C-alpha positions in Angstrom: -15.9 89.8 43.3 -18.7 88.9 41.0 -19.2 85.4 39.8 -19.2 84.6 36.1 -22.3 84.3 34.1 -22.3 81.2 32.0 -25.0 80.4 29.5 -25.6 78.2 26.5 -28.2 78.1 23.8 -28.8 74.9 21.9 -31.5 75.5 19.3 -32.3 76.2 15.7 -31.1 79.5 14.3 -31.6 81.6 11.3 -31.7 85.2 10.1 -33.9 87.6 8.2 -33.4 91.0 6.7 -33.3 93.8 9.2 -35.6 95.8 6.9 -36.5 96.6 3.3 -33.6 97.9 1.3 -30.9 97.0 3.8 -28.2 94.4 3.5 -28.1 94.0 7.3 -29.5 90.9 9.0 -31.1 90.1 12.3 -29.8 86.8 13.5 -31.9 84.8 16.0 -32.2 81.5 18.0 -35.6 79.8 17.9 -37.4 79.2 21.2 -40.3 76.8 21.5 -42.8 79.2 22.9 -43.6 82.8 22.2 -42.7 85.6 24.6 -45.6 87.1 26.5 -43.7 90.4 26.5 -43.9 92.7 23.5 -41.6 95.3 25.0 -38.5 93.2 24.5 -39.0 93.5 20.7 -39.6 97.2 20.5 -36.0 97.9 19.6 -35.5 94.9 17.2 -36.1 95.1 13.5 -38.7 92.3 13.4 -40.5 93.6 10.3 -38.1 91.7 8.1 -39.5 88.4 9.6 -42.8 88.9 7.8 -43.4 86.7 4.8 -39.8 85.4 4.5 -40.7 81.8 4.7 -42.1 79.0 6.9 -40.6 79.2 10.4 -39.2 82.7 9.9 -42.3 84.7 10.6 -42.6 84.3 14.3 -40.5 86.9 15.9 -42.0 86.4 19.4 -40.4 83.0 19.4 -36.9 84.3 18.7 -34.0 85.6 20.8 -32.3 88.1 18.5 -28.7 89.2 18.3 -29.9 92.8 19.0 -31.4 91.6 22.3 -28.2 89.7 23.3 -26.1 92.7 22.5 -28.3 94.9 24.8 -28.2 92.3 27.6 -24.4 92.2 27.4 -24.3 96.0 27.4 -26.4 96.3 30.5 -24.5 93.6 32.3 -21.1 95.4 31.7 -22.6 98.8 32.6 -23.6 97.4 36.0 -20.7 94.9 36.6 -17.8 95.7 34.2 -15.5 93.1 35.8 -18.0 90.2 35.7 -17.0 87.6 33.1 -19.7 86.3 30.7 -19.2 83.0 28.9 -21.7 82.0 26.2 -21.9 78.9 24.0 -24.1 79.6 21.0 -24.9 76.3 19.3 -27.3 76.8 16.4 -27.1 77.5 12.7 -25.9 81.0 11.8 -25.0 81.6 15.4 -21.9 83.5 14.3 -24.2 86.4 13.4 -24.5 87.1 17.1 -20.8 88.0 17.1 -21.0 90.4 14.2 -21.4 93.4 16.6 -17.9 92.7 17.9 -16.5 93.2 14.4 -18.1 96.6 13.8 -15.8 99.4 14.8 -18.6 101.9 15.5 -20.4 99.5 17.8 -17.2 98.5 19.6 -16.3 102.1 20.2 -19.9 103.3 21.2 -20.5 100.4 23.6 -16.9 99.9 24.8 -17.1 96.3 23.7 -13.3 95.9 23.8 -13.4 96.4 27.6 -15.9 93.6 28.2 -14.9 90.3 29.7 -17.1 88.5 27.2 -16.2 85.1 25.8 -18.6 83.9 23.1 -18.2 80.7 21.1 -20.5 79.9 18.2 -20.9 76.7 16.3 -21.1 78.3 12.9 -20.4 81.5 10.9 -23.0 84.1 10.3 -24.1 82.7 6.9 -23.3 79.0 7.5 -25.2 76.0 8.8 -23.8 74.3 11.9 -22.7 70.9 12.9 -24.8 71.4 16.0 -24.0 68.2 17.9 -20.2 68.5 17.8 -19.7 71.7 19.7 -21.2 70.6 23.0 -19.2 67.4 22.9 -15.9 69.2 22.2 -16.5 71.9 24.8 -17.4 69.5 27.6 -14.6 67.1 26.7 -12.2 70.0 27.0 -13.7 71.1 30.3 -13.6 67.6 31.7 -10.0 67.2 30.7 -9.1 70.5 32.4 -11.0 69.6 35.6 -9.4 66.2 35.8 -5.9 67.5 35.4 -3.6 68.1 38.4 -4.4 70.9 40.8 -1.6 73.2 39.6 -3.0 73.1 36.1 -6.5 74.0 37.4 -5.2 76.8 39.5 -3.7 78.4 36.3 -6.8 77.7 34.1 -8.6 80.6 32.6 -11.7 80.9 30.5 -9.5 82.0 27.6 -7.5 78.8 28.1 -10.6 76.7 27.6 -11.2 78.3 24.3 
């Protein structure tokens, strides 16, 4: 079988309006350097990033929730059984989970069939206690790995959550 994909993002995060006259937001994690590729932003509503404040007007430095959703969709199209585990540790990171709450998106992309486990350090409109999530996650993982072998044999990703 396919091995799991495990990733973590520890950064700053925020959101901006997806466009003029909409209540929808685009959530993002900040990256220190801009992307050299413009094509990865062609399908993201980046116009809302313009003139919304210091640090919010550099979409080439962001990894957007729309991009993550497309990445997940492509992974599960190619390898539907491959588990994906993500730790999103930045302010407003819960916004990256919003697509899983929208019935139309879940139905269209088949999200309920994905073996996707995401954990965010905050809700979509709330700042994070960024440092605490990594410590709690790795303490739990360490405790599981140091337990007896029969416990490890029965351990699942869901069990770690």
